[in-house]
N, CA, C and O of each residue as an XYZ file, in Angstrom:
492
protein
N      86.746     85.410     13.962
C      86.638     86.159     12.735
C      85.526     87.180     12.893
O      84.413     86.826     13.281
N      85.805     88.419     12.605
C      84.793     89.469     12.659
C      84.432     89.907     11.253
O      85.297     90.103     10.400
N      83.154     90.054     11.033
C      82.664     90.555      9.758
C      81.863     91.803     10.066
O      80.787     91.725     10.658
N      82.386     92.966      9.662
C      81.656     94.198      9.917
C      80.444     94.264      8.997
O      80.524     93.975      7.803
N      79.320     94.652      9.591
C      78.072     94.744      8.851
C      77.443     96.092      9.169
O      77.328     96.471     10.334
N      77.040     96.807      8.139
C      76.401     98.100      8.359
C      75.002     97.887      8.936
O      74.500     96.763      8.950
N      74.376     98.955      9.408
C      73.018     98.842      9.922
C      72.076     98.303      8.855
O      71.112     97.610      9.178
N      72.338     98.610      7.591
C      71.522     98.056      6.510
C      71.639     96.538      6.478
O      70.640     95.853      6.261
N      72.819     96.006      6.687
C      73.019     94.554      6.714
C      72.343     93.942      7.932
O      71.787     92.846      7.853
N      72.389     94.652      9.068
C      71.705     94.170     10.257
C      70.203     94.120      9.984
O      69.527     93.176     10.391
N      69.692     95.120      9.305
C      68.276     95.135      8.953
C      67.918     93.941      8.069
O      66.821     93.396      8.188
N      68.824     93.531      7.189
C      68.591     92.338      6.362
C      68.462     91.101      7.233
O      67.584     90.271      6.998
N      69.322     90.964      8.236
C      69.230     89.822      9.146
C      67.909     89.853      9.913
O      67.274     88.816     10.109
N      67.501     91.041     10.344
C      66.245     91.166     11.073
C      65.063     90.808     10.179
O      64.102     90.197     10.645
N      65.121     91.175      8.915
C      64.054     90.804      7.977
C      63.993     89.285      7.832
O      62.910     88.713      7.706
N      65.136     88.647      7.851
C      65.206     87.190      7.727
C      64.645     86.498      8.970
O      63.925     85.507      8.852
N      64.970     87.013     10.163
C      64.565     86.362     11.404
C      63.153     86.743     11.858
O      62.546     86.002     12.633
N      62.623     87.859     11.404
C      61.260     88.258     11.756
C      61.172     89.138     12.980
O      62.183     89.591     13.516
N      59.943     89.375     13.416
C      59.698     90.325     14.497
C      59.527     89.673     15.867
O      59.516     90.375     16.878
N      59.394     88.355     15.924
C      59.221     87.655     17.201
C      60.582     87.259     17.759
O      61.348     86.549     17.107
N      60.876     87.723     18.973
C      62.177     87.467     19.587
C      61.984     87.297     21.095
O      60.862     87.329     21.601
N      63.093     87.117     21.791
C      63.096     87.037     23.251
C      63.957     88.158     23.797
O      65.108     88.320     23.394
N      63.398     88.931     24.715
C      64.124     89.986     25.408
C      64.714     89.398     26.675
O      64.010     88.758     27.457
N      66.010     89.615     26.879
C      66.715     89.090     28.053
C      67.171     90.257     28.917
O      67.982     91.082     28.497
N      66.632     90.309     30.137
C      67.018     91.329     31.102
C      67.518     90.615     32.355
O      67.514     89.386     32.419
N      67.949     91.391     33.350
C      68.440     90.820     34.605
C      67.638     91.421     35.754
O      67.478     92.638     35.850
N      67.134     90.540     36.628
C      66.356     90.972     37.778
C      67.218     91.441     38.932
O      68.445     91.339     38.892
N      66.561     91.959     39.965
C      67.269     92.446     41.154
C      68.100     91.356     41.817
O      69.123     91.647     42.437
N      67.666     90.099     41.692
C      68.395     88.992     42.307
C      69.517     88.447     41.436
O      70.168     87.468     41.803
N      69.752     89.079     40.271
C      70.830     88.660     39.378
C      70.443     87.550     38.414
O      71.256     87.128     37.592
N      69.207     87.075     38.509
C      68.762     86.013     37.604
C      68.303     86.597     36.277
O      67.762     87.701     36.232
N      68.522     85.851     35.195
C      68.026     86.317     33.900
C      66.498     86.251     33.853
O      65.875     85.387     34.469
N      65.929     87.168     33.121
C      64.481     87.224     32.908
C      64.273     87.278     31.397
O      64.736     88.210     30.740
N      63.584     86.290     30.846
C      63.362     86.260     29.396
C      61.879     86.259     29.107
O      61.098     85.558     29.751
N      61.504     87.069     28.116
C      60.104     87.155     27.699
C      60.044     87.244     26.176
O      60.930     87.803     25.530
N      58.976     86.680     25.626
C      58.730     86.806     24.194
C      58.225     88.219     23.918
O      57.374     88.735     24.642
N      58.758     88.838     22.867
C      58.367     90.204     22.496
C      58.215     90.300     20.984
O      58.755     89.489     20.232
N      57.470     91.305     20.565
C      57.387     91.673     19.156
C      58.227     92.925     18.977
O      58.037     93.918     19.679
N      59.160     92.870     18.029
C      60.148     93.930     17.827
C      59.861     94.632     16.490
O      59.509     93.996     15.495
N      60.019     95.936     16.502
C      59.952     96.723     15.269
C      61.296     97.413     15.089
O      61.794     98.048     16.018
N      61.889     97.296     13.905
C      63.156     97.973     13.612
C      62.812     99.346     13.072
O      62.093     99.467     12.080
N      63.325    100.383     13.723
C      63.015    101.754     13.336
C      64.301    102.556     13.254
O      64.835    102.983     14.278
N      64.799    102.764     12.044
C      66.030    103.535     11.857
C      67.235    102.782     12.340
O      67.729    101.892     11.648
N      67.725    103.119     13.519
C      68.912    102.454     14.075
C      68.626    101.827     15.433
O      69.552    101.533     16.188
N      67.351    101.621     15.747
C      66.985    101.051     17.047
C      65.749    100.164     16.907
O      65.045    100.213     15.898
N      65.500     99.353     17.938
C      64.295     98.536     18.023
C      63.265     99.275     18.855
O      63.611    100.047     19.749
N      62.016     99.038     18.559
C      60.932     99.527     19.400
C      60.134     98.314     19.865
O      59.887     97.393     19.087
N      59.730     98.316     21.141
C      58.944     97.221     21.685
C      58.230     97.692     22.935
O      58.549     98.743     23.491
N      57.258     96.900     23.373
C      56.611     97.174     24.648
C      56.999     96.063     25.607
O      57.251     94.930     25.197
N      57.044     96.400     26.888
C      57.447     95.431     27.903
C      56.441     95.429     29.040
O      55.690     96.385     29.232
N      56.443     94.348     29.780
C      55.592     94.229     30.959
C      56.252     94.819     32.186
O      57.323     95.423     32.114
N      55.592     94.631     33.313
C      56.034     95.224     34.582
C      57.449     94.797     34.980
O      58.283     95.645     35.297
N      57.724     93.492     34.965
C      59.041     93.000     35.414
C      60.154     93.448     34.476
O      61.198     93.914     34.932
N      59.941     93.311     33.172
C      60.976     93.722     32.210
C      61.236     95.214     32.307
O      62.388     95.645     32.246
N      60.174     96.019     32.460
C      60.344     97.469     32.564
C      61.142     97.832     33.814
O      62.013     98.700     33.760
N      60.856     97.182     34.929
C      61.619     97.443     36.164
C      63.080     97.039     35.984
O      63.981     97.760     36.411
N      63.315     95.890     35.354
C      64.690     95.454     35.102
C      65.428     96.444     34.212
O      66.582     96.780     34.480
N      64.768     96.916     33.150
C      65.396     97.873     32.232
C      65.713     99.197     32.918
O      66.743     99.814     32.648
N      64.831     99.623     33.797
C      65.060    100.886     34.506
C      66.310    100.803     35.385
O      67.059    101.772     35.508
N      66.525     99.643     35.990
C      67.677     99.465     36.884
C      68.943     99.055     36.142
O      70.046     99.441     36.530
N      68.788     98.280     35.087
C      69.929     97.731     34.330
C      69.594     97.777     32.839
O      69.013     96.825     32.318
N      69.947     98.857     32.143
C      69.526     99.037     30.750
C      70.324     98.244     29.706
O      70.022     98.336     28.516
N      71.327     97.472     30.120
C      72.061     96.643     29.166
C      71.282     95.346     28.966
O      71.049     94.608     29.924
N      70.880     95.065     27.733
C      69.999     93.930     27.461
C      70.507     93.124     26.268
O      71.424     93.539     25.559
N      69.894     91.975     26.070
C      70.123     91.170     24.870
C      68.773     90.800     24.286
O      67.778     90.677     24.999
N      68.761     90.625     22.969
C      67.575     90.165     22.261
C      68.004     88.945     21.459
O      69.027     88.974     20.774
N      67.221     87.874     21.545
C      67.577     86.601     20.921
C      66.489     86.155     19.953
O      65.307     86.127     20.296
N      66.906     85.808     18.746
C      66.050     85.152     17.770
C      66.574     83.728     17.626
O      67.724     83.542     17.230
N      65.757     82.713     17.938
C      66.217     81.329     17.807
C      66.517     80.982     16.352
O      66.051     81.652     15.430
N      67.297     79.932     16.167
C      67.622     79.454     14.819
C      66.342     79.144     14.055
O      65.365     78.659     14.626
N      66.361     79.428     12.770
C      65.201     79.185     11.921
C      65.072     77.725     11.508
O      63.988     77.263     11.152
N      66.197     77.000     11.560
C      66.195     75.588     11.189
C      67.177     74.844     12.087
O      68.079     75.444     12.671
N      66.989     73.533     12.189
C      67.900     72.719     13.003
C      69.331     72.891     12.500
O      69.588     72.793     11.300
N      70.253     73.148     13.414
C      71.652     73.338     13.055
C      71.968     74.721     12.521
O      73.113     75.002     12.167
N      70.968     75.586     12.459
C      71.174     76.941     11.936
C      71.666     77.904     12.997
O      71.832     77.547     14.163
N      71.894     79.124     12.566
C      72.371     80.173     13.461
C      71.211     80.853     14.178
O      70.138     81.038     13.603
N      71.433     81.223     15.440
C      70.557     82.128     16.178
C      71.134     83.526     16.017
O      72.339     83.685     15.824
N      70.284     84.531     16.095
C      70.736     85.920     16.067
C      70.646     86.468     17.478
O      69.584     86.427     18.099
N      71.765     86.986     17.990
C      71.805     87.574     19.326
C      72.311     89.007     19.188
O      73.378     89.251     18.626
N      71.539     89.936     19.701
C      71.919     91.349     19.641
C      71.941     91.905     21.060
O      70.958     91.787     21.792
N      73.060     92.510     21.449
C      73.181     93.214     22.721
C      72.884     94.681     22.453
O      73.155     95.188     21.364
N      72.331     95.356     23.444
C      72.031     96.763     23.235
C      71.777     97.525     24.510
O      71.773     96.969     25.608
N      71.563     98.818     24.334
C      71.257     99.746     25.414
C      69.781    100.105     25.318
O      69.323    100.596     24.286
N      69.039     99.861     26.388
C      67.602    100.126     26.402
C      67.300    101.483     27.018
O      67.997    101.951     27.918
N      66.240    102.100     26.507
C      65.734    103.354     27.068
C      64.211    103.255     27.136
O      63.561    102.827     26.183
N      63.664    103.652     28.265
C      62.221    103.611     28.459
C      61.654    104.978     28.109
O      62.064    105.994     28.671
N      60.711    104.995     27.179
C      60.065    106.235     26.768
C      58.593    106.228     27.116
O      58.107    105.307     27.774
N      57.890    107.239     26.683
C      56.465    107.352     27.003
C      55.614    106.372     26.210
O      54.507    106.041     26.634
N      56.104    105.902     25.071
C      55.322    104.975     24.245
C      55.888    103.561     24.226
O      55.382    102.709     23.496
N      56.906    103.300     24.998
C      57.495    101.966     25.036
C      58.991    102.029     25.233
O      59.529    103.001     25.764
N      59.655    100.971     24.794
C      61.103    100.825     24.990
C      61.795    100.881     23.640
O      61.293    100.348     22.651
N      62.952    101.531     23.607
C      63.822    101.457     22.432
C      65.128    100.804     22.864
O      65.607    101.001     23.981
N      65.683    100.025     21.954
C      66.973     99.374     22.197
C      67.893     99.733     21.045
O      67.581     99.487     19.880
N      69.030    100.317     21.387
C      70.039    100.654     20.392
C      71.086     99.546     20.386
O      71.756     99.328     21.396
N      71.239     98.839     19.257
C      72.207     97.740     19.209
C      73.642     98.209     19.406
O      74.047     99.247     18.882
N      74.405     97.430     20.170
C      75.831     97.707     20.367
C      76.699     96.566     19.848
O      77.880     96.770     19.565
N      76.131     95.369     19.720
C      76.873     94.198     19.261
C      75.868     93.183     18.741
O      74.774     93.044     19.288
N      76.240     92.483     17.695
C      75.361     91.440     17.156
C      76.199     90.262     16.697
O      77.322     90.434     16.223
N      75.643     89.055     16.839
C      76.360     87.857     16.434
C      75.357     86.820     15.933
O      74.265     86.676     16.482
N      75.738     86.117     14.904
C      75.024     84.916     14.486
C      75.754     83.772     15.166
O      76.967     83.639     15.006
N      75.041     82.939     15.926
C      75.698     81.926     16.754
C      75.014     80.574     16.624
O      73.790     80.489     16.520
N      75.811     79.531     16.633
C      75.309     78.164     16.758
C      76.348     77.366     17.525
O      77.534     77.696     17.502
N      75.901     76.307     18.209
C      76.862     75.488     18.953
C      77.891     74.877     18.005
O      77.581     74.549     16.859
N      79.100     74.731     18.492
C      80.164     74.132     17.688
C      79.879     72.651     17.475
O      79.384     71.959     18.366
N      80.195     72.194     16.303
C      80.124     70.772     15.989
C      81.537     70.317     15.649
O      82.387     71.156     15.352
N      81.812     69.025     15.684
C      83.176     68.556     15.407
C      83.732     69.042     14.068
O      84.940     69.234     13.933
N      82.855     69.242     13.075
C      83.342     69.664     11.769
C      83.284     71.175     11.564
O      83.653     71.671     10.500
N      82.819     71.914     12.586
C      82.715     73.365     12.458
C      84.052     74.024     12.765
O      84.850     73.516     13.552
N      84.274     75.155     12.132
C      85.464     75.951     12.420
C      85.108     76.877     13.570
O      84.185     77.683     13.457
N      85.832     76.768     14.675
C      85.565     77.616     15.835
C      86.374     78.894     15.674
O      87.594     78.857     15.518
N      85.675     80.027     15.714
C      86.302     81.328     15.535
C      86.898     81.808     16.862
O      86.300     81.568     17.912
N      88.056     82.480     16.849
C      88.617     83.019     18.090
C      87.625     83.960     18.759
O      87.002     84.789     18.095
N      87.480     83.833     20.063
C      86.588     84.706     20.806
C      85.157     84.216     20.873
O      84.332     84.837     21.543
N      84.837     83.128     20.204
C      83.477     82.588     20.225
C      83.516     81.201     20.850
O      84.399     80.402     20.535
N      82.562     80.907     21.737
C      82.512     79.602     22.376
C      81.972     78.528     21.463
O      82.104     77.343     21.769
N      81.375     78.899     20.367
C      80.833     77.966     19.400
C      81.207     78.429     18.012
O      82.240     79.069     17.816
N      80.388     78.115     17.077
C      80.587     78.551     15.702
C      79.790     79.816     15.521
O      78.570     79.755     15.368
N      80.450     80.978     15.533
C      79.704     82.230     15.469
C      80.328     83.203     14.468
O      81.506     83.124     14.120
N      79.480     84.111     14.031
C      79.895     85.161     13.092
C      79.524     86.500     13.727
O      78.346     86.856     13.750
N      80.505     87.255     14.245
C      80.188     88.555     14.817
C      79.708     89.533     13.744
O      80.252     89.565     12.641
N      78.696     90.324     14.067
C      78.199     91.371     13.199
C      78.421     92.678     13.946
O      78.027     92.789     15.107
N      79.024     93.642     13.331
C      79.267     94.922     13.980
C      78.212     95.909     13.506
O      78.119     96.200     12.314
N      77.418     96.424     14.437
C      76.331     97.349     14.071
C      76.857     98.749     13.913
O      76.093     99.665     13.608
């Protein structure tokens, strides 16, 4: 099931989840690299600063994900995929896909296209 959400609705989810998230990039060896970051929502993109490894990963592979863990046990996590760009003052990420996700439980309705119980958000 897909639920289209405008950027304003995405901003509401970001207000709910806060500014602390995990940036997921991919290293030269193909392994995931995750770091805690502070995110600022600015217009239609995120702004953040990154360290040496994340910046190198972004320069080589600008497709990234940002993860906000569930706020409560059994709750949804927010996962946003996006395109990163490195600027003179930091990194911006333009969202391309967003989903609220939690593992499927026996009583959960599993949506087509989702491995668990998820609600796609279209940015």
